[in-house]
N, CA, C and O atoms as a CHARMM CRD file, in Angstrom:
* protein
*
  364
    1    1 MET  N     90.89700  94.84600 121.68400 PROA 1      0.00000
    2    1 MET  CA    89.92400  95.77900 121.13700 PROA 1      0.00000
    3    1 MET  C     90.13400  97.13200 121.79200 PROA 1      0.00000
    4    1 MET  O     90.48300  97.21900 122.97000 PROA 1      0.00000
    5    2 ALA  N     89.92400  98.15800 121.03800 PROA 2      0.00000
    6    2 ALA  CA    90.11900  99.51900 121.52400 PROA 2      0.00000
    7    2 ALA  C     89.02800  99.91300 122.52600 PROA 2      0.00000
    8    2 ALA  O     87.96100  99.30200 122.59700 PROA 2      0.00000
    9    3 ARG  N     89.33800 100.94500 123.28300 PROA 3      0.00000
   10    3 ARG  CA    88.35700 101.49700 124.21800 PROA 3      0.00000
   11    3 ARG  C     87.16500 102.00200 123.41600 PROA 3      0.00000
   12    3 ARG  O     87.33500 102.60100 122.35400 PROA 3      0.00000
   13    4 ILE  N     85.96300 101.76100 123.92000 PROA 4      0.00000
   14    4 ILE  CA    84.76100 102.18400 123.19300 PROA 4      0.00000
   15    4 ILE  C     84.22800 103.47100 123.80400 PROA 4      0.00000
   16    4 ILE  O     83.91900 103.53000 124.99400 PROA 4      0.00000
   17    5 LYS  N     84.12400 104.50300 122.96600 PROA 5      0.00000
   18    5 LYS  CA    83.54700 105.76700 123.41300 PROA 5      0.00000
   19    5 LYS  C     82.03800 105.70100 123.20700 PROA 5      0.00000
   20    5 LYS  O     81.52700 104.77500 122.57600 PROA 5      0.00000
   21    6 SER  N     81.34300 106.67700 123.73600 PROA 6      0.00000
   22    6 SER  CA    79.89200 106.70400 123.55900 PROA 6      0.00000
   23    6 SER  C     79.44100 108.11100 123.19400 PROA 6      0.00000
   24    6 SER  O     80.09900 109.10200 123.51100 PROA 6      0.00000
   25    7 ILE  N     78.30500 108.16600 122.52300 PROA 7      0.00000
   26    7 ILE  CA    77.73700 109.44200 122.10000 PROA 7      0.00000
   27    7 ILE  C     76.22200 109.28400 122.04500 PROA 7      0.00000
   28    7 ILE  O     75.71000 108.23400 121.65700 PROA 7      0.00000
   29    8 SER  N     75.51600 110.33000 122.43600 PROA 8      0.00000
   30    8 SER  CA    74.05500 110.26600 122.36100 PROA 8      0.00000
   31    8 SER  C     73.62800 110.30900 120.89800 PROA 8      0.00000
   32    8 SER  O     74.33300 110.84300 120.04200 PROA 8      0.00000
   33    9 ILE  N     72.48800 109.75000 120.64100 PROA 9      0.00000
   34    9 ILE  CA    72.00000 109.72100 119.26200 PROA 9      0.00000
   35    9 ILE  C     71.75600 111.13900 118.74900 PROA 9      0.00000
   36    9 ILE  O     71.95000 111.41400 117.56500 PROA 9      0.00000
   37   10 SER  N     71.32700 112.04500 119.64400 PROA 10     0.00000
   38   10 SER  CA    71.09300 113.43000 119.20600 PROA 10     0.00000
   39   10 SER  C     72.40500 114.13000 118.85300 PROA 10     0.00000
   40   10 SER  O     72.43000 114.97700 117.96000 PROA 10     0.00000
   41   11 GLU  N     73.50600 113.78200 119.55100 PROA 11     0.00000
   42   11 GLU  CA    74.81500 114.34100 119.20600 PROA 11     0.00000
   43   11 GLU  C     75.37800 113.66600 117.94800 PROA 11     0.00000
   44   11 GLU  O     76.05400 114.30600 117.14300 PROA 11     0.00000
   45   12 ALA  N     75.09900 112.38800 117.79100 PROA 12     0.00000
   46   12 ALA  CA    75.64500 111.63400 116.66100 PROA 12     0.00000
   47   12 ALA  C     75.01000 112.03000 115.33400 PROA 12     0.00000
   48   12 ALA  O     75.68200 112.05400 114.30300 PROA 12     0.00000
   49   13 ARG  N     73.73100 112.33800 115.35900 PROA 13     0.00000
   50   13 ARG  CA    72.99400 112.60800 114.12200 PROA 13     0.00000
   51   13 ARG  C     73.68900 113.65000 113.24300 PROA 13     0.00000
   52   13 ARG  O     73.93900 113.36100 112.07300 PROA 13     0.00000
   53   14 PRO  N     74.01300 114.84000 113.74000 PROA 14     0.00000
   54   14 PRO  CA    74.65400 115.82400 112.85100 PROA 14     0.00000
   55   14 PRO  C     76.12100 115.50900 112.53900 PROA 14     0.00000
   56   14 PRO  O     76.69700 116.09300 111.62200 PROA 14     0.00000
   57   15 ARG  N     76.72500 114.59200 113.29600 PROA 15     0.00000
   58   15 ARG  CA    78.13900 114.24700 113.09700 PROA 15     0.00000
   59   15 ARG  C     78.31900 112.87400 112.45300 PROA 15     0.00000
   60   15 ARG  O     79.43200 112.34900 112.42300 PROA 15     0.00000
   61   16 LEU  N     77.25000 112.29300 111.94500 PROA 16     0.00000
   62   16 LEU  CA    77.31100 110.91200 111.46400 PROA 16     0.00000
   63   16 LEU  C     78.37400 110.69800 110.39300 PROA 16     0.00000
   64   16 LEU  O     79.10700 109.71000 110.44400 PROA 16     0.00000
   65   17 THR  N     78.46900 111.59400 109.44000 PROA 17     0.00000
   66   17 THR  CA    79.47900 111.44700 108.38900 PROA 17     0.00000
   67   17 THR  C     80.87500 111.41100 108.99200 PROA 17     0.00000
   68   17 THR  O     81.69000 110.56700 108.61900 PROA 17     0.00000
   69   18 HSD  N     81.15600 112.31700 109.91600 PROA 18     0.00000
   70   18 HSD  CA    82.46200 112.35200 110.58000 PROA 18     0.00000
   71   18 HSD  C     82.70200 111.06900 111.38200 PROA 18     0.00000
   72   18 HSD  O     83.79300 110.50100 111.32600 PROA 18     0.00000
   73   19 LEU  N     81.69600 110.61200 112.12500 PROA 19     0.00000
   74   19 LEU  CA    81.83700 109.39500 112.93600 PROA 19     0.00000
   75   19 LEU  C     82.11300 108.16900 112.05400 PROA 19     0.00000
   76   19 LEU  O     82.96400 107.33900 112.37500 PROA 19     0.00000
   77   20 VAL  N     81.38700 108.07300 110.95100 PROA 20     0.00000
   78   20 VAL  CA    81.59600 106.94700 110.03100 PROA 20     0.00000
   79   20 VAL  C     82.98500 107.00700 109.42000 PROA 20     0.00000
   80   20 VAL  O     83.66800 105.98600 109.33800 PROA 20     0.00000
   81   21 ASP  N     83.40500 108.16800 108.99800 PROA 21     0.00000
   82   21 ASP  CA    84.76500 108.31200 108.44800 PROA 21     0.00000
   83   21 ASP  C     85.81000 107.90200 109.47400 PROA 21     0.00000
   84   21 ASP  O     86.77300 107.21100 109.14300 PROA 21     0.00000
   85   22 ASP  N     85.62000 108.32700 110.72400 PROA 22     0.00000
   86   22 ASP  CA    86.57300 108.01600 111.78300 PROA 22     0.00000
   87   22 ASP  C     86.69500 106.50800 112.01100 PROA 22     0.00000
   88   22 ASP  O     87.80400 105.97400 112.01200 PROA 22     0.00000
   89   23 VAL  N     85.58000 105.82300 112.20300 PROA 23     0.00000
   90   23 VAL  CA    85.66600 104.38100 112.47100 PROA 23     0.00000
   91   23 VAL  C     86.13000 103.59900 111.24800 PROA 23     0.00000
   92   23 VAL  O     86.77600 102.56100 111.38800 PROA 23     0.00000
   93   24 SER  N     85.80900 104.08500 110.05200 PROA 24     0.00000
   94   24 SER  CA    86.23100 103.36900 108.84500 PROA 24     0.00000
   95   24 SER  C     87.73400 103.48000 108.61500 PROA 24     0.00000
   96   24 SER  O     88.31900 102.67200 107.89300 PROA 24     0.00000
   97   25 LYS  N     88.36000 104.48600 109.23400 PROA 25     0.00000
   98   25 LYS  CA    89.81100 104.65800 109.11800 PROA 25     0.00000
   99   25 LYS  C     90.54000 104.08100 110.33000 PROA 25     0.00000
  100   25 LYS  O     91.70400 104.40300 110.56700 PROA 25     0.00000
  101   26 GLY  N     89.86000 103.23400 111.09300 PROA 26     0.00000
  102   26 GLY  CA    90.49800 102.57700 112.22500 PROA 26     0.00000
  103   26 GLY  C     90.28500 103.25500 113.56200 PROA 26     0.00000
  104   26 GLY  O     90.90600 102.86900 114.55200 PROA 26     0.00000
  105   27 GLY  N     89.42100 104.25900 113.61500 PROA 27     0.00000
  106   27 GLY  CA    89.12600 104.92100 114.88300 PROA 27     0.00000
  107   27 GLY  C     88.37000 104.00200 115.82400 PROA 27     0.00000
  108   27 GLY  O     87.87500 102.94800 115.42600 PROA 27     0.00000
  109   28 ASP  N     88.29100 104.41700 117.07300 PROA 28     0.00000
  110   28 ASP  CA    87.60200 103.62200 118.08200 PROA 28     0.00000
  111   28 ASP  C     86.12900 103.42900 117.73800 PROA 28     0.00000
  112   28 ASP  O     85.48700 104.34400 117.22100 PROA 28     0.00000
  113   29 PRO  N     85.58400 102.22900 118.02400 PROA 29     0.00000
  114   29 PRO  CA    84.14100 102.02700 117.88600 PROA 29     0.00000
  115   29 PRO  C     83.40200 103.00700 118.79500 PROA 29     0.00000
  116   29 PRO  O     84.00200 103.60700 119.68700 PROA 29     0.00000
  117   30 CYS  N     82.12200 103.16300 118.57200 PROA 30     0.00000
  118   30 CYS  CA    81.34700 104.14400 119.31400 PROA 30     0.00000
  119   30 CYS  C     79.97000 103.57600 119.66100 PROA 30     0.00000
  120   30 CYS  O     79.22100 103.15100 118.78200 PROA 30     0.00000
  121   31 PHE  N     79.64500 103.57700 120.97300 PROA 31     0.00000
  122   31 PHE  CA    78.29300 103.22300 121.39400 PROA 31     0.00000
  123   31 PHE  C     77.37200 104.39200 121.06700 PROA 31     0.00000
  124   31 PHE  O     77.73100 105.55200 121.27300 PROA 31     0.00000
  125   32 ILE  N     76.19400 104.08600 120.56100 PROA 32     0.00000
  126   32 ILE  CA    75.17200 105.09600 120.31900 PROA 32     0.00000
  127   32 ILE  C     74.13700 104.93400 121.43400 PROA 32     0.00000
  128   32 ILE  O     73.54700 103.86700 121.60400 PROA 32     0.00000
  129   33 ILE  N     73.92800 106.02700 122.19400 PROA 33     0.00000
  130   33 ILE  CA    73.07000 105.99600 123.37700 PROA 33     0.00000
  131   33 ILE  C     71.76700 106.73500 123.09800 PROA 33     0.00000
  132   33 ILE  O     71.76900 107.81600 122.50900 PROA 33     0.00000
  133   34 ALA  N     70.65200 106.14200 123.52600 PROA 34     0.00000
  134   34 ALA  CA    69.35100 106.81300 123.46500 PROA 34     0.00000
  135   34 ALA  C     68.58300 106.44400 124.73200 PROA 34     0.00000
  136   34 ALA  O     68.53100 105.27500 125.11500 PROA 34     0.00000
  137   35 ASN  N     68.00500 107.41800 125.36300 PROA 35     0.00000
  138   35 ASN  CA    67.25300 107.19100 126.60000 PROA 35     0.00000
  139   35 ASN  C     68.07800 106.43700 127.63800 PROA 35     0.00000
  140   35 ASN  O     67.58400 105.52400 128.30000 PROA 35     0.00000
  141   36 SER  N     69.32900 106.83000 127.76800 PROA 36     0.00000
  142   36 SER  CA    70.26700 106.25900 128.74700 PROA 36     0.00000
  143   36 SER  C     70.55800 104.77500 128.52400 PROA 36     0.00000
  144   36 SER  O     71.01100 104.09200 129.44200 PROA 36     0.00000
  145   37 GLU  N     70.30800 104.27900 127.33200 PROA 37     0.00000
  146   37 GLU  CA    70.58900 102.88600 126.99100 PROA 37     0.00000
  147   37 GLU  C     71.43200 102.82000 125.73100 PROA 37     0.00000
  148   37 GLU  O     71.27000 103.62900 124.81800 PROA 37     0.00000
  149   38 ILE  N     72.33900 101.84100 125.69000 PROA 38     0.00000
  150   38 ILE  CA    73.10100 101.59600 124.46100 PROA 38     0.00000
  151   38 ILE  C     72.14600 100.96400 123.45700 PROA 38     0.00000
  152   38 ILE  O     71.54600  99.92100 123.72000 PROA 38     0.00000
  153   39 LYS  N     72.01700 101.60600 122.31700 PROA 39     0.00000
  154   39 LYS  CA    71.09800 101.12200 121.28000 PROA 39     0.00000
  155   39 LYS  C     71.81900 100.50300 120.09300 PROA 39     0.00000
  156   39 LYS  O     71.26100  99.66000 119.39100 PROA 39     0.00000
  157   40 ALA  N     73.07900 100.92800 119.86500 PROA 40     0.00000
  158   40 ALA  CA    73.82200 100.43100 118.70300 PROA 40     0.00000
  159   40 ALA  C     75.31100 100.65500 118.93000 PROA 40     0.00000
  160   40 ALA  O     75.72100 101.36700 119.84600 PROA 40     0.00000
  161   41 VAL  N     76.10400 100.02800 118.07100 PROA 41     0.00000
  162   41 VAL  CA    77.55000 100.22900 118.07800 PROA 41     0.00000
  163   41 VAL  C     77.96500 100.57800 116.65500 PROA 41     0.00000
  164   41 VAL  O     77.59800  99.89100 115.70200 PROA 41     0.00000
  165   42 LEU  N     78.72300 101.63600 116.52600 PROA 42     0.00000
  166   42 LEU  CA    79.25300 102.03700 115.23000 PROA 42     0.00000
  167   42 LEU  C     80.71000 101.61100 115.18000 PROA 42     0.00000
  168   42 LEU  O     81.51800 102.04200 116.00300 PROA 42     0.00000
  169   43 LEU  N     81.04800 100.76100 114.21000 PROA 43     0.00000
  170   43 LEU  CA    82.43100 100.34700 114.05000 PROA 43     0.00000
  171   43 LEU  C     82.73500 100.19400 112.57900 PROA 43     0.00000
  172   43 LEU  O     81.83400  99.99900 111.76400 PROA 43     0.00000
  173   44 GLY  N     84.01200 100.28300 112.24200 PROA 44     0.00000
  174   44 GLY  CA    84.42800 100.18600 110.85000 PROA 44     0.00000
  175   44 GLY  C     84.22100  98.78400 110.29400 PROA 44     0.00000
  176   44 GLY  O     84.18200  97.80500 111.04000 PROA 44     0.00000
  177   45 ILE  N     84.08900  98.70400 108.99200 PROA 45     0.00000
  178   45 ILE  CA    83.82600  97.42100 108.33900 PROA 45     0.00000
  179   45 ILE  C     84.97500  96.43800 108.53000 PROA 45     0.00000
  180   45 ILE  O     84.73900  95.23500 108.64500 PROA 45     0.00000
  181   46 ASP  N     86.21200  96.92200 108.56600 PROA 46     0.00000
  182   46 ASP  CA    87.34000  96.01300 108.77600 PROA 46     0.00000
  183   46 ASP  C     87.27000  95.36400 110.15200 PROA 46     0.00000
  184   46 ASP  O     87.51200  94.16500 110.29100 PROA 46     0.00000
  185   47 GLU  N     86.94000  96.15400 111.16300 PROA 47     0.00000
  186   47 GLU  CA    86.82800  95.59300 112.50400 PROA 47     0.00000
  187   47 GLU  C     85.64000  94.64200 112.59100 PROA 47     0.00000
  188   47 GLU  O     85.73700  93.59000 113.22300 PROA 47     0.00000
  189   48 TYR  N     84.52400  94.99600 111.96700 PROA 48     0.00000
  190   48 TYR  CA    83.35500  94.11900 111.94300 PROA 48     0.00000
  191   48 TYR  C     83.70800  92.77300 111.30000 PROA 48     0.00000
  192   48 TYR  O     83.39900  91.71400 111.84600 PROA 48     0.00000
  193   49 ASN  N     84.35800  92.82900 110.13600 PROA 49     0.00000
  194   49 ASN  CA    84.73500  91.58800 109.44300 PROA 49     0.00000
  195   49 ASN  C     85.69800  90.75500 110.28000 PROA 49     0.00000
  196   49 ASN  O     85.58500  89.52900 110.30900 PROA 49     0.00000
  197   50 SER  N     86.63800  91.39700 110.95700 PROA 50     0.00000
  198   50 SER  CA    87.58600  90.69000 111.81800 PROA 50     0.00000
  199   50 SER  C     86.86500  90.00700 112.97500 PROA 50     0.00000
  200   50 SER  O     87.13400  88.84400 113.27600 PROA 50     0.00000
  201   51 LEU  N     85.96100  90.71700 113.61600 PROA 51     0.00000
  202   51 LEU  CA    85.20100  90.13200 114.73000 PROA 51     0.00000
  203   51 LEU  C     84.34200  88.96900 114.25400 PROA 51     0.00000
  204   51 LEU  O     84.25900  87.93700 114.92000 PROA 51     0.00000
  205   52 ARG  N     83.71200  89.13800 113.11300 PROA 52     0.00000
  206   52 ARG  CA    82.85300  88.07400 112.58200 PROA 52     0.00000
  207   52 ARG  C     83.67700  86.82800 112.23000 PROA 52     0.00000
  208   52 ARG  O     83.25700  85.70500 112.50800 PROA 52     0.00000
  209   53 GLU  N     84.84700  87.03200 111.62000 PROA 53     0.00000
  210   53 GLU  CA    85.70700  85.91000 111.26700 PROA 53     0.00000
  211   53 GLU  C     86.17800  85.16400 112.51800 PROA 53     0.00000
  212   53 GLU  O     86.17800  83.93300 112.55000 PROA 53     0.00000
  213   54 ARG  N     86.58100  85.92300 113.55200 PROA 54     0.00000
  214   54 ARG  CA    87.00800  85.27500 114.80500 PROA 54     0.00000
  215   54 ARG  C     85.86900  84.50100 115.44400 PROA 54     0.00000
  216   54 ARG  O     86.08100  83.41400 115.98100 PROA 54     0.00000
  217   55 LEU  N     84.66800  85.04700 115.39200 PROA 55     0.00000
  218   55 LEU  CA    83.50900  84.35600 115.94400 PROA 55     0.00000
  219   55 LEU  C     83.23800  83.05800 115.17800 PROA 55     0.00000
  220   55 LEU  O     83.00100  82.01400 115.78600 PROA 55     0.00000
  221   56 GLU  N     83.27300  83.12500 113.84800 PROA 56     0.00000
  222   56 GLU  CA    83.05100  81.92700 113.03400 PROA 56     0.00000
  223   56 GLU  C     84.12600  80.87600 113.30300 PROA 56     0.00000
  224   56 GLU  O     83.82100  79.68700 113.39400 PROA 56     0.00000
  225   57 ASP  N     85.38900  81.31100 113.43200 PROA 57     0.00000
  226   57 ASP  CA    86.46700  80.37000 113.74400 PROA 57     0.00000
  227   57 ASP  C     86.25100  79.71100 115.09900 PROA 57     0.00000
  228   57 ASP  O     86.48100  78.51200 115.25700 PROA 57     0.00000
  229   58 THR  N     85.80800  80.49800 116.07600 PROA 58     0.00000
  230   58 THR  CA    85.55700  79.95900 117.41100 PROA 58     0.00000
  231   58 THR  C     84.41900  78.94700 117.38300 PROA 58     0.00000
  232   58 THR  O     84.50700  77.89000 118.00800 PROA 58     0.00000
  233   59 VAL  N     83.36800  79.26500 116.67000 PROA 59     0.00000
  234   59 VAL  CA    82.23200  78.34100 116.54700 PROA 59     0.00000
  235   59 VAL  C     82.68500  77.04400 115.87700 PROA 59     0.00000
  236   59 VAL  O     82.33200  75.95600 116.33100 PROA 59     0.00000
  237   60 ASP  N     83.46500  77.15400 114.79700 PROA 60     0.00000
  238   60 ASP  CA    83.96200  75.95600 114.10900 PROA 60     0.00000
  239   60 ASP  C     84.81900  75.10300 115.03800 PROA 60     0.00000
  240   60 ASP  O     84.69400  73.87900 115.04600 PROA 60     0.00000
  241   61 LEU  N     85.68400  75.73600 115.81700 PROA 61     0.00000
  242   61 LEU  CA    86.54200  75.01000 116.74800 PROA 61     0.00000
  243   61 LEU  C     85.71000  74.31600 117.81500 PROA 61     0.00000
  244   61 LEU  O     85.95800  73.15100 118.12700 PROA 61     0.00000
  245   62 LEU  N     84.73600  75.00400 118.37600 PROA 62     0.00000
  246   62 LEU  CA    83.88800  74.39800 119.40100 PROA 62     0.00000
  247   62 LEU  C     83.08000  73.22700 118.84800 PROA 62     0.00000
  248   62 LEU  O     82.92700  72.20900 119.52200 PROA 62     0.00000
  249   63 LYS  N     82.56500  73.36300 117.63400 PROA 63     0.00000
  250   63 LYS  CA    81.83200  72.25900 117.00200 PROA 63     0.00000
  251   63 LYS  C     82.74800  71.05300 116.81900 PROA 63     0.00000
  252   63 LYS  O     82.35100  69.92300 117.10300 PROA 63     0.00000
  253   64 ALA  N     83.96400  71.28900 116.34800 PROA 64     0.00000
  254   64 ALA  CA    84.91900  70.19600 116.13800 PROA 64     0.00000
  255   64 ALA  C     85.23300  69.51000 117.46600 PROA 64     0.00000
  256   64 ALA  O     85.30700  68.28300 117.52900 PROA 64     0.00000
  257   65 GLN  N     85.41700  70.29100 118.51500 PROA 65     0.00000
  258   65 GLN  CA    85.71100  69.70600 119.82600 PROA 65     0.00000
  259   65 GLN  C     84.52200  68.89600 120.33200 PROA 65     0.00000
  260   65 GLN  O     84.70700  67.80800 120.87700 PROA 65     0.00000
  261   66 LEU  N     83.30600  69.40800 120.16200 PROA 66     0.00000
  262   66 LEU  CA    82.11900  68.68300 120.60800 PROA 66     0.00000
  263   66 LEU  C     81.92800  67.37600 119.83400 PROA 66     0.00000
  264   66 LEU  O     81.42700  66.39400 120.38100 PROA 66     0.00000
  265   67 GLU  N     82.32500  67.36800 118.56900 PROA 67     0.00000
  266   67 GLU  CA    82.18300  66.17900 117.73800 PROA 67     0.00000
  267   67 GLU  C     83.38400  65.24400 117.86000 PROA 67     0.00000
  268   67 GLU  O     83.44100  64.21200 117.19200 PROA 67     0.00000
  269   68 GLY  N     84.34600  65.60800 118.71700 PROA 68     0.00000
  270   68 GLY  CA    85.50100  64.74900 118.96200 PROA 68     0.00000
  271   68 GLY  C     86.53100  64.75700 117.85200 PROA 68     0.00000
  272   68 GLY  O     87.36600  63.85500 117.78400 PROA 68     0.00000
  273   69 GLU  N     86.49200  65.75900 116.97400 PROA 69     0.00000
  274   69 GLU  CA    87.47400  65.83900 115.89600 PROA 69     0.00000
  275   69 GLU  C     88.79800  66.35300 116.45000 PROA 69     0.00000
  276   69 GLU  O     88.81300  67.18000 117.36100 PROA 69     0.00000
  277   70 PRO  N     89.89800  65.86800 115.90400 PROA 70     0.00000
  278   70 PRO  CA    91.19100  66.38800 116.37000 PROA 70     0.00000
  279   70 PRO  C     91.34200  67.85100 115.93000 PROA 70     0.00000
  280   70 PRO  O     90.98900  68.21400 114.80800 PROA 70     0.00000
  281   71 THR  N     91.86400  68.66800 116.82300 PROA 71     0.00000
  282   71 THR  CA    92.07400  70.07400 116.51600 PROA 71     0.00000
  283   71 THR  C     93.49700  70.46000 116.90000 PROA 71     0.00000
  284   71 THR  O     94.14100  69.77900 117.69700 PROA 71     0.00000
  285   72 MET  N     93.97500  71.54900 116.33200 PROA 72     0.00000
  286   72 MET  CA    95.28000  72.08900 116.70100 PROA 72     0.00000
  287   72 MET  C     95.23800  73.59800 116.53500 PROA 72     0.00000
  288   72 MET  O     94.43600  74.13600 115.77100 PROA 72     0.00000
  289   73 THR  N     96.10900  74.26200 117.25900 PROA 73     0.00000
  290   73 THR  CA    96.17000  75.71300 117.12500 PROA 73     0.00000
  291   73 THR  C     96.83900  76.05400 115.79300 PROA 73     0.00000
  292   73 THR  O     97.47700  75.20600 115.16900 PROA 73     0.00000
  293   74 PHE  N     96.68400  77.28900 115.37700 PROA 74     0.00000
  294   74 PHE  CA    97.31100  77.75000 114.14800 PROA 74     0.00000
  295   74 PHE  C     98.82400  77.63800 114.25400 PROA 74     0.00000
  296   74 PHE  O     99.49900  77.26600 113.29500 PROA 74     0.00000
  297   75 GLU  N     99.35400  77.96800 115.44200 PROA 75     0.00000
  298   75 GLU  CA   100.79800  77.89000 115.65200 PROA 75     0.00000
  299   75 GLU  C    101.29000  76.44000 115.50900 PROA 75     0.00000
  300   75 GLU  O    102.34800  76.20000 114.92600 PROA 75     0.00000
  301   76 GLU  N    100.52300  75.47200 116.04200 PROA 76     0.00000
  302   76 GLU  CA   100.88600  74.06200 115.88600 PROA 76     0.00000
  303   76 GLU  C    100.87300  73.67000 114.40800 PROA 76     0.00000
  304   76 GLU  O    101.76100  72.96200 113.93400 PROA 76     0.00000
  305   77 HSD  N     99.86700  74.13400 113.70000 PROA 77     0.00000
  306   77 HSD  CA    99.75500  73.84100 112.27100 PROA 77     0.00000
  307   77 HSD  C    100.96400  74.40200 111.52000 PROA 77     0.00000
  308   77 HSD  O    101.55200  73.71800 110.68300 PROA 77     0.00000
  309   78 LEU  N    101.33100  75.65100 111.82300 PROA 78     0.00000
  310   78 LEU  CA   102.49400  76.24800 111.16400 PROA 78     0.00000
  311   78 LEU  C    103.76800  75.47800 111.48100 PROA 78     0.00000
  312   78 LEU  O    104.59000  75.23600 110.59800 PROA 78     0.00000
  313   79 GLY  N    103.92800  75.09200 112.74900 PROA 79     0.00000
  314   79 GLY  CA   105.11300  74.33800 113.15200 PROA 79     0.00000
  315   79 GLY  C    105.23200  73.02900 112.38900 PROA 79     0.00000
  316   79 GLY  O    106.32400  72.66100 111.95700 PROA 79     0.00000
  317   80 LYS  N    104.12700  72.32700 112.22000 PROA 80     0.00000
  318   80 LYS  CA   104.16100  71.05100 111.50800 PROA 80     0.00000
  319   80 LYS  C    104.41300  71.24000 110.01800 PROA 80     0.00000
  320   80 LYS  O    105.14200  70.45900 109.40600 PROA 80     0.00000
  321   81 THR  N    103.81100  72.27900 109.42800 PROA 81     0.00000
  322   81 THR  CA   104.02000  72.48300 107.99400 PROA 81     0.00000
  323   81 THR  C    105.43000  72.98300 107.71600 PROA 81     0.00000
  324   81 THR  O    106.00500  72.64100 106.68200 PROA 81     0.00000
  325   82 LYS  N    106.00000  73.78200 108.61100 PROA 82     0.00000
  326   82 LYS  CA   107.38100  74.25300 108.43200 PROA 82     0.00000
  327   82 LYS  C    108.37100  73.11400 108.60000 PROA 82     0.00000
  328   82 LYS  O    109.43900  73.11500 107.98800 PROA 82     0.00000
  329   83 ALA  N    108.01700  72.14500 109.42800 PROA 83     0.00000
  330   83 ALA  CA   108.90300  70.99300 109.65500 PROA 83     0.00000
  331   83 ALA  C    108.79300  69.99200 108.50600 PROA 83     0.00000
  332   83 ALA  O    109.49500  68.98200 108.49100 PROA 83     0.00000
  333   84 GLY  N    107.92400  70.26900 107.55700 PROA 84     0.00000
  334   84 GLY  CA   107.79200  69.39900 106.39500 PROA 84     0.00000
  335   84 GLY  C    106.84900  68.22700 106.60300 PROA 84     0.00000
  336   84 GLY  O    106.76500  67.33700 105.75600 PROA 84     0.00000
  337   85 LYS  N    106.14700  68.22100 107.71100 PROA 85     0.00000
  338   85 LYS  CA   105.20600  67.13400 107.97300 PROA 85     0.00000
  339   85 LYS  C    103.90800  67.44500 107.26200 PROA 85     0.00000
  340   85 LYS  O    103.48300  68.59800 107.18700 PROA 85     0.00000
  341   86 LYS  N    103.28100  66.40100 106.74100 PROA 86     0.00000
  342   86 LYS  CA   101.97500  66.59300 106.13400 PROA 86     0.00000
  343   86 LYS  C    100.94800  66.78100 107.23600 PROA 86     0.00000
  344   86 LYS  O    100.96000  66.08400 108.25000 PROA 86     0.00000
  345   87 VAL  N    100.06900  67.73300 107.01600 PROA 87     0.00000
  346   87 VAL  CA    99.03200  68.01300 107.99100 PROA 87     0.00000
  347   87 VAL  C     97.69800  67.59300 107.39500 PROA 87     0.00000
  348   87 VAL  O     97.30600  68.04800 106.32000 PROA 87     0.00000
  349   88 ARG  N     97.01000  66.71700 108.11100 PROA 88     0.00000
  350   88 ARG  CA    95.69700  66.27000 107.67000 PROA 88     0.00000
  351   88 ARG  C     94.67400  67.29500 108.10800 PROA 88     0.00000
  352   88 ARG  O     94.55600  67.60700 109.29300 PROA 88     0.00000
  353   89 VAL  N     93.93200  67.81800 107.13800 PROA 89     0.00000
  354   89 VAL  CA    92.89100  68.78100 107.43500 PROA 89     0.00000
  355   89 VAL  C     91.55800  68.04400 107.44200 PROA 89     0.00000
  356   89 VAL  O     91.17200  67.45200 106.43400 PROA 89     0.00000
  357   90 PRO  N     90.84700  68.07500 108.57800 PROA 90     0.00000
  358   90 PRO  CA    89.56300  67.39200 108.62000 PROA 90     0.00000
  359   90 PRO  C     88.61000  67.92900 107.56600 PROA 90     0.00000
  360   90 PRO  O     88.58200  69.13000 107.30000 PROA 90     0.00000
  361   91 ALA  N     87.83400  67.04400 106.96900 PROA 91     0.00000
  362   91 ALA  CA    86.87700  67.44300 105.92900 PROA 91     0.00000
  363   91 ALA  C     85.67500  68.13100 106.51600 PROA 91     0.00000
  364   91 ALA  O     84.77300  68.53200 105.78000 PROA 91     0.00000
């Protein structure tokens, strides 16, 4: 993840359009500060979706491990499918 810059809410308000354009084009996320506290994070939708997908994948993996289901890494899965072996996907 990229370095996160910060900006006060009073500085961000007049620059919001520019800040949104920047993060939506892959710019660094930005902490929004008010009263010396981080109140929000501004990040592009692609980065948000990527983080959410990774979180969901991690939760699914942890649930499978807790339930004793067999798991494998993506690289292991690719190796087995490239070798022509059938891969059983848990339901």
